[in-house]
Every structure is written in C-alpha cells, then in structure tokens.
N, CA, C and O atoms as CSV, one atom per row, in Angstrom:
chain,resi,resn,atom,element,x,y,z
A,1,MET,N,N,-44.065,221.720,-85.674
A,1,MET,CA,C,-43.369,221.076,-84.594
A,1,MET,C,C,-41.882,221.044,-84.931
A,1,MET,O,O,-41.499,220.646,-86.031
A,2,THR,N,N,-41.057,221.458,-83.997
A,2,THR,CA,C,-39.622,221.475,-84.229
A,2,THR,C,C,-39.045,220.089,-84.027
A,2,THR,O,O,-39.677,219.223,-83.423
A,3,ASN,N,N,-37.838,219.885,-84.536
A,3,ASN,CA,C,-37.179,218.591,-84.387
A,3,ASN,C,C,-36.986,218.224,-82.924
A,3,ASN,O,O,-37.031,217.045,-82.571
A,4,GLU,N,N,-36.768,219.236,-82.054
A,4,GLU,CA,C,-36.542,218.972,-80.642
A,4,GLU,C,C,-37.789,218.403,-79.982
A,4,GLU,O,O,-37.672,217.642,-79.022
A,5,ALA,N,N,-38.987,218.747,-80.468
A,5,ALA,CA,C,-40.236,218.293,-79.869
A,5,ALA,C,C,-40.653,216.923,-80.391
A,5,ALA,O,O,-41.611,216.342,-79.882
A,6,VAL,N,N,-39.972,216.406,-81.371
A,6,VAL,CA,C,-40.313,215.120,-81.978
A,6,VAL,C,C,-39.408,214.049,-81.378
A,6,VAL,O,O,-38.196,214.229,-81.266
A,7,GLN,N,N,-40.024,212.930,-80.994
A,7,GLN,CA,C,-39.249,211.820,-80.445
A,7,GLN,C,C,-38.293,211.277,-81.510
A,7,GLN,O,O,-38.608,211.332,-82.699
A,8,PRO,N,N,-37.142,210.758,-81.109
A,8,PRO,CA,C,-36.182,210.241,-82.099
A,8,PRO,C,C,-36.784,209.196,-83.039
A,8,PRO,O,O,-36.505,209.221,-84.238
A,9,TYR,N,N,-37.603,208.277,-82.520
A,9,TYR,CA,C,-38.178,207.259,-83.400
A,9,TYR,C,C,-39.114,207.893,-84.418
A,9,TYR,O,O,-39.228,207.401,-85.540
A,10,GLN,N,N,-39.793,208.989,-84.039
A,10,GLN,CA,C,-40.695,209.671,-84.963
A,10,GLN,C,C,-39.921,210.344,-86.093
A,10,GLN,O,O,-40.413,210.428,-87.219
A,11,ARG,N,N,-38.716,210.822,-85.799
A,11,ARG,CA,C,-37.881,211.418,-86.856
A,11,ARG,C,C,-37.485,210.351,-87.877
A,11,ARG,O,O,-37.444,210.619,-89.078
A,12,ILE,N,N,-37.194,209.146,-87.397
A,12,ILE,CA,C,-36.837,208.059,-88.304
A,12,ILE,C,C,-38.044,207.685,-89.154
A,12,ILE,O,O,-37.915,207.495,-90.363
A,13,VAL,N,N,-39.216,207.577,-88.533
A,13,VAL,CA,C,-40.443,207.265,-89.270
A,13,VAL,C,C,-40.664,208.315,-90.351
A,13,VAL,O,O,-40.936,207.974,-91.502
A,14,ARG,N,N,-40.549,209.578,-89.991
A,14,ARG,CA,C,-40.766,210.658,-90.952
A,14,ARG,C,C,-39.746,210.603,-92.084
A,14,ARG,O,O,-40.096,210.785,-93.251
A,15,ASP,N,N,-38.491,210.352,-91.739
A,15,ASP,CA,C,-37.437,210.298,-92.748
A,15,ASP,C,C,-37.683,209.162,-93.744
A,15,ASP,O,O,-37.602,209.370,-94.954
A,16,VAL,N,N,-37.980,207.971,-93.242
A,16,VAL,CA,C,-38.224,206.828,-94.134
A,16,VAL,C,C,-39.476,207.072,-94.970
A,16,VAL,O,O,-39.485,206.805,-96.172
A,17,ARG,N,N,-40.533,207.580,-94.336
A,17,ARG,CA,C,-41.776,207.867,-95.072
A,17,ARG,C,C,-41.509,208.863,-96.205
A,17,ARG,O,O,-41.996,208.679,-97.321
A,18,GLU,N,N,-40.743,209.908,-95.924
A,18,GLU,CA,C,-40.434,210.908,-96.957
A,18,GLU,C,C,-39.601,210.317,-98.085
A,18,GLU,O,O,-39.781,210.679,-99.247
A,19,LYS,N,N,-38.701,209.419,-97.749
A,19,LYS,CA,C,-37.886,208.775,-98.780
A,19,LYS,C,C,-38.734,207.868,-99.660
A,19,LYS,O,O,-38.477,207.738,-100.857
A,20,ILE,N,N,-39.737,207.245,-99.070
A,20,ILE,CA,C,-40.654,206.421,-99.863
A,20,ILE,C,C,-41.489,207.309,-100.774
A,20,ILE,O,O,-41.637,207.026,-101.963
A,21,ILE,N,N,-42.032,208.379,-100.213
A,21,ILE,CA,C,-42.876,209.285,-100.994
A,21,ILE,C,C,-42.086,209.924,-102.129
A,21,ILE,O,O,-42.594,210.072,-103.241
A,22,SER,N,N,-40.847,210.301,-101.848
A,22,SER,CA,C,-40.036,210.984,-102.864
A,22,SER,C,C,-39.467,210.024,-103.907
A,22,SER,O,O,-38.922,210.457,-104.922
A,23,GLY,N,N,-39.592,208.730,-103.656
A,23,GLY,CA,C,-39.063,207.760,-104.607
A,23,GLY,C,C,-37.629,207.353,-104.350
A,23,GLY,O,O,-37.062,206.575,-105.118
A,24,GLN,N,N,-37.022,207.870,-103.274
A,24,GLN,CA,C,-35.661,207.456,-102.948
A,24,GLN,C,C,-35.630,205.988,-102.529
A,24,GLN,O,O,-34.662,205.281,-102.808
A,25,PHE,N,N,-36.699,205.527,-101.853
A,25,PHE,CA,C,-36.887,204.115,-101.547
A,25,PHE,C,C,-38.074,203.647,-102.373
A,25,PHE,O,O,-39.137,204.267,-102.336
A,26,THR,N,N,-37.907,202.566,-103.114
A,26,THR,CA,C,-38.982,202.072,-103.976
A,26,THR,C,C,-39.507,200.735,-103.478
A,26,THR,O,O,-38.871,200.069,-102.661
A,27,GLY,N,N,-40.666,200.356,-103.974
A,27,GLY,CA,C,-41.313,199.119,-103.565
A,27,GLY,C,C,-40.408,197.917,-103.733
A,27,GLY,O,O,-39.796,197.728,-104.784
A,28,GLY,N,N,-40.326,197.106,-102.689
A,28,GLY,CA,C,-39.488,195.923,-102.705
A,28,GLY,C,C,-38.046,196.168,-102.328
A,28,GLY,O,O,-37.293,195.218,-102.114
A,29,GLU,N,N,-37.645,197.430,-102.243
A,29,GLU,CA,C,-36.258,197.757,-101.916
A,29,GLU,C,C,-35.984,197.486,-100.441
A,29,GLU,O,O,-36.811,197.781,-99.578
A,30,LYS,N,N,-34.823,196.925,-100.170
A,30,LYS,CA,C,-34.410,196.658,-98.798
A,30,LYS,C,C,-33.971,197.968,-98.141
A,30,LYS,O,O,-33.216,198.750,-98.719
A,31,LEU,N,N,-34.459,198.185,-96.927
A,31,LEU,CA,C,-34.049,199.364,-96.165
A,31,LEU,C,C,-32.655,199.135,-95.593
A,31,LEU,O,O,-32.199,197.997,-95.484
A,32,PRO,N,N,-31.981,200.227,-95.228
A,32,PRO,CA,C,-30.694,200.051,-94.541
A,32,PRO,C,C,-30.900,199.229,-93.267
A,32,PRO,O,O,-32.003,199.181,-92.722
A,33,SER,N,N,-29.850,198.596,-92.809
A,33,SER,CA,C,-29.940,197.764,-91.604
A,33,SER,C,C,-30.267,198.618,-90.382
A,33,SER,O,O,-30.111,199.839,-90.388
A,34,THR,N,N,-30.722,197.939,-89.347
A,34,THR,CA,C,-31.007,198.633,-88.082
A,34,THR,C,C,-29.769,199.359,-87.594
A,34,THR,O,O,-29.849,200.500,-87.138
A,35,ARG,N,N,-28.640,198.709,-87.686
A,35,ARG,CA,C,-27.381,199.329,-87.234
A,35,ARG,C,C,-27.064,200.571,-88.062
A,35,ARG,O,O,-26.671,201.600,-87.513
A,36,ASP,N,N,-27.234,200.480,-89.384
A,36,ASP,CA,C,-26.955,201.627,-90.246
A,36,ASP,C,C,-27.909,202.789,-89.951
A,36,ASP,O,O,-27.485,203.943,-89.895
A,37,LEU,N,N,-29.190,202.485,-89.764
A,37,LEU,CA,C,-30.158,203.537,-89.439
A,37,LEU,C,C,-29.848,204.153,-88.076
A,37,LEU,O,O,-29.981,205.364,-87.899
A,38,ALA,N,N,-29.436,203.325,-87.112
A,38,ALA,CA,C,-29.080,203.839,-85.786
A,38,ALA,C,C,-27.890,204.784,-85.874
A,38,ALA,O,O,-27.871,205.834,-85.231
A,39,THR,N,N,-26.908,204.409,-86.665
A,39,THR,CA,C,-25.735,205.262,-86.849
A,39,THR,C,C,-26.116,206.559,-87.551
A,39,THR,O,O,-25.709,207.640,-87.126
A,40,GLU,N,N,-26.893,206.457,-88.618
A,40,GLU,CA,C,-27.302,207.633,-89.387
A,40,GLU,C,C,-28.071,208.632,-88.535
A,40,GLU,O,O,-27.872,209.841,-88.650
A,41,HIS,N,N,-28.954,208.119,-87.678
A,41,HIS,CA,C,-29.813,208.993,-86.885
A,41,HIS,C,C,-29.284,209.219,-85.470
A,41,HIS,O,O,-29.905,209.920,-84.672
A,42,ARG,N,N,-28.141,208.621,-85.171
A,42,ARG,CA,C,-27.507,208.785,-83.856
A,42,ARG,C,C,-28.443,208.389,-82.717
A,42,ARG,O,O,-28.655,209.143,-81.767
A,43,VAL,N,N,-28.991,207.190,-82.843
A,43,VAL,CA,C,-29.894,206.645,-81.836
A,43,VAL,C,C,-29.508,205.193,-81.565
A,43,VAL,O,O,-28.643,204.634,-82.239
A,44,SER,N,N,-30.151,204.595,-80.580
A,44,SER,CA,C,-29.901,203.186,-80.276
A,44,SER,C,C,-30.667,202.292,-81.253
A,44,SER,O,O,-31.654,202.725,-81.848
A,45,PRO,N,N,-30.221,201.066,-81.416
A,45,PRO,CA,C,-30.958,200.129,-82.271
A,45,PRO,C,C,-32.407,199.923,-81.809
A,45,PRO,O,O,-33.292,199.691,-82.632
A,46,GLY,N,N,-32.645,200.006,-80.512
A,46,GLY,CA,C,-34.005,199.869,-80.002
A,46,GLY,C,C,-34.924,200.967,-80.505
A,46,GLY,O,O,-36.100,200.727,-80.776
A,47,THR,N,N,-34.386,202.171,-80.629
A,47,THR,CA,C,-35.167,203.292,-81.161
A,47,THR,C,C,-35.521,203.029,-82.617
A,47,THR,O,O,-36.640,203.309,-83.046
A,48,VAL,N,N,-34.578,202.497,-83.375
A,48,VAL,CA,C,-34.833,202.161,-84.777
A,48,VAL,C,C,-35.901,201.074,-84.854
A,48,VAL,O,O,-36.793,201.144,-85.700
A,49,GLN,N,N,-35.821,200.068,-83.979
A,49,GLN,CA,C,-36.813,198.995,-83.980
A,49,GLN,C,C,-38.213,199.548,-83.719
A,49,GLN,O,O,-39.185,199.090,-84.319
A,50,ARG,N,N,-38.312,200.523,-82.834
A,50,ARG,CA,C,-39.617,201.142,-82.563
A,50,ARG,C,C,-40.144,201.845,-83.801
A,50,ARG,O,O,-41.330,201.749,-84.118
A,51,ALA,N,N,-39.261,202.555,-84.504
A,51,ALA,CA,C,-39.657,203.241,-85.735
A,51,ALA,C,C,-40.096,202.237,-86.799
A,51,ALA,O,O,-41.099,202.447,-87.482
A,52,LEU,N,N,-39.344,201.150,-86.934
A,52,LEU,CA,C,-39.692,200.138,-87.926
A,52,LEU,C,C,-41.040,199.488,-87.599
A,52,LEU,O,O,-41.818,199.176,-88.501
A,53,ALA,N,N,-41.309,199.288,-86.314
A,53,ALA,CA,C,-42.603,198.720,-85.914
A,53,ALA,C,C,-43.743,199.650,-86.325
A,53,ALA,O,O,-44.788,199.190,-86.784
A,54,GLU,N,N,-43.543,200.947,-86.161
A,54,GLU,CA,C,-44.575,201.908,-86.555
A,54,GLU,C,C,-44.756,201.922,-88.075
A,54,GLU,O,O,-45.881,201.994,-88.569
A,55,LEU,N,N,-43.662,201.853,-88.803
A,55,LEU,CA,C,-43.744,201.816,-90.261
A,55,LEU,C,C,-44.434,200.547,-90.751
A,55,LEU,O,O,-45.186,200.575,-91.725
A,56,ARG,N,N,-44.170,199.428,-90.059
A,56,ARG,CA,C,-44.848,198.174,-90.407
A,56,ARG,C,C,-46.341,198.283,-90.151
A,56,ARG,O,O,-47.148,197.873,-90.985
A,57,SER,N,N,-46.713,198.835,-88.998
A,57,SER,CA,C,-48.140,198.925,-88.678
A,57,SER,C,C,-48.858,199.887,-89.613
A,57,SER,O,O,-50.068,199.769,-89.810
A,58,ALA,N,N,-48.134,200.835,-90.191
A,58,ALA,CA,C,-48.730,201.764,-91.163
A,58,ALA,C,C,-48.781,201.153,-92.562
A,58,ALA,O,O,-49.348,201.746,-93.480
A,59,GLY,N,N,-48.186,199.964,-92.726
A,59,GLY,CA,C,-48.203,199.290,-94.014
A,59,GLY,C,C,-47.181,199.818,-95.004
A,59,GLY,O,O,-47.258,199.522,-96.197
A,60,LEU,N,N,-46.226,200.594,-94.519
A,60,LEU,CA,C,-45.211,201.159,-95.413
A,60,LEU,C,C,-44.066,200.197,-95.682
A,60,LEU,O,O,-43.435,200.245,-96.738
A,61,ILE,N,N,-43.803,199.321,-94.716
A,61,ILE,CA,C,-42.714,198.356,-94.875
A,61,ILE,C,C,-43.190,196.992,-94.385
A,61,ILE,O,O,-44.225,196.869,-93.729
A,62,TYR,N,N,-42.412,195.984,-94.720
A,62,TYR,CA,C,-42.608,194.646,-94.162
A,62,TYR,C,C,-41.230,194.099,-93.855
A,62,TYR,O,O,-40.237,194.534,-94.437
A,63,SER,N,N,-41.171,193.148,-92.943
A,63,SER,CA,C,-39.885,192.605,-92.520
A,63,SER,C,C,-39.880,191.095,-92.618
A,63,SER,O,O,-40.908,190.439,-92.448
A,64,HIS,N,N,-38.697,190.553,-92.895
A,64,HIS,CA,C,-38.454,189.116,-92.874
A,64,HIS,C,C,-37.344,188.888,-91.868
A,64,HIS,O,O,-36.244,189.421,-92.014
A,65,GLN,N,N,-37.631,188.098,-90.851
A,65,GLN,CA,C,-36.637,187.845,-89.820
A,65,GLN,C,C,-35.363,187.280,-90.439
A,65,GLN,O,O,-35.405,186.327,-91.218
A,66,GLY,N,N,-34.251,187.873,-90.086
A,66,GLY,CA,C,-32.963,187.435,-90.586
A,66,GLY,C,C,-32.590,188.015,-91.939
A,66,GLY,O,O,-31.444,187.900,-92.374
A,67,SER,N,N,-33.558,188.641,-92.608
A,67,SER,CA,C,-33.300,189.191,-93.932
A,67,SER,C,C,-33.328,190.714,-93.938
A,67,SER,O,O,-32.554,191.345,-94.658
A,68,GLY,N,N,-34.204,191.302,-93.150
A,68,GLY,CA,C,-34.273,192.757,-93.090
A,68,GLY,C,C,-35.668,193.279,-93.346
A,68,GLY,O,O,-36.638,192.523,-93.384
A,69,SER,N,N,-35.752,194.597,-93.522
A,69,SER,CA,C,-37.023,195.274,-93.781
A,69,SER,C,C,-37.030,195.814,-95.202
A,69,SER,O,O,-36.007,196.251,-95.730
A,70,TYR,N,N,-38.212,195.771,-95.805
A,70,TYR,CA,C,-38.369,196.149,-97.206
A,70,TYR,C,C,-39.539,197.112,-97.360
A,70,TYR,O,O,-40.480,197.095,-96.568
A,71,VAL,N,N,-39.468,197.948,-98.385
A,71,VAL,CA,C,-40.548,198.887,-98.682
A,71,VAL,C,C,-41.698,198.114,-99.304
A,71,VAL,O,O,-41.505,197.313,-100.218
A,72,SER,N,N,-42.893,198.365,-98.797
A,72,SER,CA,C,-44.081,197.737,-99.345
A,72,SER,C,C,-44.327,198.245,-100.757
A,72,SER,O,O,-44.131,199.427,-101.039
A,73,GLU,N,N,-44.755,197.358,-101.638
A,73,GLU,CA,C,-45.068,197.761,-103.024
A,73,GLU,C,C,-46.164,198.826,-103.036
A,73,GLU,O,O,-46.095,199.782,-103.808
A,74,LEU,N,N,-47.168,198.659,-102.187
A,74,LEU,CA,C,-48.265,199.619,-102.147
A,74,LEU,C,C,-47.811,200.978,-101.631
A,74,LEU,O,O,-48.329,202.006,-102.066
A,75,ALA,N,N,-46.850,200.998,-100.707
A,75,ALA,CA,C,-46.378,202.261,-100.141
A,75,ALA,C,C,-45.684,203.114,-101.182
A,75,ALA,O,O,-45.764,204.341,-101.127
A,76,SER,N,N,-45.008,202.493,-102.123
A,76,SER,CA,C,-44.257,203.273,-103.109
A,76,SER,C,C,-45.138,203.756,-104.253
A,76,SER,O,O,-44.711,204.592,-105.048
A,77,ASN,N,N,-46.361,203.242,-104.347
A,77,ASN,CA,C,-47.285,203.665,-105.400
A,77,ASN,C,C,-48.181,204.788,-104.892
A,77,ASN,O,O,-49.389,204.609,-104.735
A,78,THR,N,N,-47.584,205.934,-104.638
A,78,THR,CA,C,-48.345,207.066,-104.120
A,78,THR,C,C,-48.985,207.825,-105.261
A,78,THR,O,O,-48.663,207.615,-106.430
A,79,ASP,N,N,-49.892,208.704,-104.904
A,79,ASP,CA,C,-50.599,209.498,-105.903
A,79,ASP,C,C,-49.850,210.769,-106.296
A,79,ASP,O,O,-50.386,211.589,-107.042
A,80,LEU,N,N,-48.635,210.947,-105.815
A,80,LEU,CA,C,-47.886,212.154,-106.122
A,80,LEU,C,C,-47.386,212.132,-107.556
A,80,LEU,O,O,-46.882,211.117,-108.038
A,81,ASP,N,N,-47.533,213.259,-108.225
A,81,ASP,CA,C,-46.999,213.366,-109.579
A,81,ASP,C,C,-45.488,213.602,-109.497
A,81,ASP,O,O,-44.975,213.863,-108.408
A,82,PRO,N,N,-44.775,213.519,-110.596
A,82,PRO,CA,C,-43.317,213.671,-110.569
A,82,PRO,C,C,-42.855,215.013,-109.996
A,82,PRO,O,O,-41.828,215.077,-109.320
A,83,THR,N,N,-43.600,216.072,-110.261
A,83,THR,CA,C,-43.218,217.384,-109.730
A,83,THR,C,C,-43.329,217.387,-108.212
A,83,THR,O,O,-42.438,217.888,-107.526
A,84,ALA,N,N,-44.406,216.835,-107.688
A,84,ALA,CA,C,-44.576,216.782,-106.238
A,84,ALA,C,C,-43.493,215.920,-105.604
A,84,ALA,O,O,-42.987,216.244,-104.529
A,85,ARG,N,N,-43.137,214.824,-106.264
A,85,ARG,CA,C,-42.053,213.978,-105.747
A,85,ARG,C,C,-40.736,214.757,-105.705
A,85,ARG,O,O,-39.989,214.670,-104.731
A,86,ALA,N,N,-40.458,215.510,-106.757
A,86,ALA,CA,C,-39.218,216.290,-106.821
A,86,ALA,C,C,-39.183,217.344,-105.722
A,86,ALA,O,O,-38.151,217.554,-105.085
A,87,ILE,N,N,-40.300,217.996,-105.508
A,87,ILE,CA,C,-40.374,219.013,-104.454
A,87,ILE,C,C,-40.150,218.367,-103.095
A,87,ILE,O,O,-39.420,218.905,-102.263
A,88,LYS,N,N,-40.774,217.221,-102.868
A,88,LYS,CA,C,-40.617,216.517,-101.601
A,88,LYS,C,C,-39.161,216.109,-101.395
A,88,LYS,O,O,-38.639,216.218,-100.285
A,89,ALA,N,N,-38.508,215.646,-102.443
A,89,ALA,CA,C,-37.102,215.256,-102.344
A,89,ALA,C,C,-36.239,216.464,-102.005
A,89,ALA,O,O,-35.316,216.358,-101.198
A,90,LEU,N,N,-36.528,217.605,-102.609
A,90,LEU,CA,C,-35.780,218.828,-102.303
A,90,LEU,C,C,-36.008,219.271,-100.862
A,90,LEU,O,O,-35.073,219.702,-100.188
A,91,GLU,N,N,-37.250,219.167,-100.390
A,91,GLU,CA,C,-37.540,219.512,-98.997
A,91,GLU,C,C,-36.732,218.641,-98.047
A,91,GLU,O,O,-36.200,219.127,-97.049
A,92,THR,N,N,-36.642,217.365,-98.356
A,92,THR,CA,C,-35.876,216.439,-97.529
A,92,THR,C,C,-34.406,216.822,-97.514
A,92,THR,O,O,-33.771,216.809,-96.459
A,93,GLN,N,N,-33.864,217.159,-98.670
A,93,GLN,CA,C,-32.463,217.559,-98.749
A,93,GLN,C,C,-32.210,218.841,-97.965
A,93,GLN,O,O,-31.191,218.955,-97.285
A,94,VAL,N,N,-33.119,219.804,-98.049
A,94,VAL,CA,C,-32.961,221.063,-97.315
A,94,VAL,C,C,-32.981,220.793,-95.810
A,94,VAL,O,O,-32.184,221.368,-95.069
A,95,GLU,N,N,-33.888,219.919,-95.351
A,95,GLU,CA,C,-33.941,219.574,-93.931
A,95,GLU,C,C,-32.624,218.959,-93.464
A,95,GLU,O,O,-32.122,219.289,-92.389
A,96,LYS,N,N,-32.076,218.074,-94.271
A,96,LYS,CA,C,-30.813,217.436,-93.903
A,96,LYS,C,C,-29.675,218.455,-93.863
A,96,LYS,O,O,-28.845,218.433,-92.954
A,97,LEU,N,N,-29.643,219.337,-94.843
A,97,LEU,CA,C,-28.600,220.366,-94.857
A,97,LEU,C,C,-28.731,221.301,-93.662
A,97,LEU,O,O,-27.726,221.696,-93.073
A,98,ALA,N,N,-29.954,221.656,-93.303
A,98,ALA,CA,C,-30.176,222.518,-92.138
A,98,ALA,C,C,-29.701,221.828,-90.868
A,98,ALA,O,O,-29.090,222.461,-90.007
A,99,ALA,N,N,-29.980,220.529,-90.745
A,99,ALA,CA,C,-29.541,219.780,-89.576
A,99,ALA,C,C,-28.011,219.714,-89.520
A,99,ALA,O,O,-27.418,219.862,-88.452
A,100,ARG,N,N,-27.380,219.492,-90.672
A,100,ARG,CA,C,-25.912,219.467,-90.711
A,100,ARG,C,C,-25.334,220.818,-90.330
A,100,ARG,O,O,-24.355,220.890,-89.587
A,101,LEU,N,N,-25.933,221.887,-90.833
A,101,LEU,CA,C,-25.475,223.232,-90.502
A,101,LEU,C,C,-25.600,223.486,-89.004
A,101,LEU,O,O,-24.701,224.069,-88.398
A,102,ASP,N,N,-26.700,223.057,-88.404
A,102,ASP,CA,C,-26.889,223.209,-86.960
A,102,ASP,C,C,-25.785,222.484,-86.191
A,102,ASP,O,O,-25.236,223.020,-85.229
A,103,ARG,N,N,-25.461,221.248,-86.624
A,103,ARG,CA,C,-24.404,220.495,-85.939
A,103,ARG,C,C,-23.060,221.198,-86.070
A,103,ARG,O,O,-22.297,221.259,-85.106
A,104,ILE,N,N,-22.764,221.727,-87.250
A,104,ILE,CA,C,-21.498,222.433,-87.459
A,104,ILE,C,C,-21.440,223.683,-86.591
A,104,ILE,O,O,-20.426,223.953,-85.948
A,105,GLU,N,N,-22.523,224.437,-86.575
A,105,GLU,CA,C,-22.558,225.650,-85.746
A,105,GLU,C,C,-22.411,225.324,-84.271
A,105,GLU,O,O,-21.759,226.067,-83.537
A,106,ASN,N,N,-23.009,224.220,-83.821
A,106,ASN,CA,C,-22.884,223.819,-82.422
A,106,ASN,C,C,-21.435,223.462,-82.098
A,106,ASN,O,O,-20.950,223.774,-81.011
A,107,ARG,N,N,-20.745,222.811,-83.029
A,107,ARG,CA,C,-19.324,222.470,-82.802
A,107,ARG,C,C,-18.482,223.734,-82.710
A,107,ARG,O,O,-17.565,223.811,-81.892
A,108,LEU,N,N,-18.785,224.718,-83.538
A,108,LEU,CA,C,-18.018,225.960,-83.515
A,108,LEU,C,C,-18.253,226.751,-82.242
A,108,LEU,O,O,-17.371,227.474,-81.778
A,109,ASP,N,N,-19.453,226.610,-81.675
A,109,ASP,CA,C,-19.789,227.328,-80.441
A,109,ASP,C,C,-19.122,226.711,-79.223
A,109,ASP,O,O,-18.944,227.374,-78.201
A,110,ASP,N,N,-18.745,225.412,-79.335
A,110,ASP,CA,C,-18.135,224.718,-78.184
A,110,ASP,C,C,-16.750,225.183,-77.887
A,110,ASP,O,O,-16.120,224.688,-76.952
C-alpha cells in the first residue's frame, strides 16, 4: 500500500509503532505533544488524536490527561532481537528520506 492510499492518522500510527519496535521510543517514555506530532506529520491535531486513540486501544501507549501520552512498558518489550531492531530503524530512516526527497522534487517541479 502506498503512502497516498493510507489515511493520515494511519501513517502516524505506523510511524509511532515503528519507533516503539525499533527502540527509538521506550517503555514509559513520553511521546511528543499532539501539536508537535501534528506539525511533524503536517496534519491537524484532531488527526493526531485519532491516531493516539488507535495506539491506546492497541495497548501501545497510555495517556494521562494534562500530562501527555506515554509508551506502554509492554509495548516496548518486543520479541525482536537487536539485529531486527536495527534493520527496522534503518527501514524507518529510508522511508523518511524517501518522503523528504519526494517533497524536494515536488518543490523543484513547481
């Protein structure tokens, strides 16, 4: 499935899930704020809230009103070995670089 076929909130869910799996976000760690995630993903705060709700229902994160959202301890204890985590982290970086390249190419085409 291409990025264009995925809803914006699903891209956020996938991004956060991959960061948890790769170890970039660890158990108990506070996630970036809704505003920061909205800015990073170029979406509205409501879209981020929808993504966070899905992550909560999947048991990957938990939230405290007024404090923020945090990575669940159980979510960060995956069965991936260090090599698999490293590969996943590299895949995430390649996806981000590809997306940045697409944005740059689109600006040059304008």
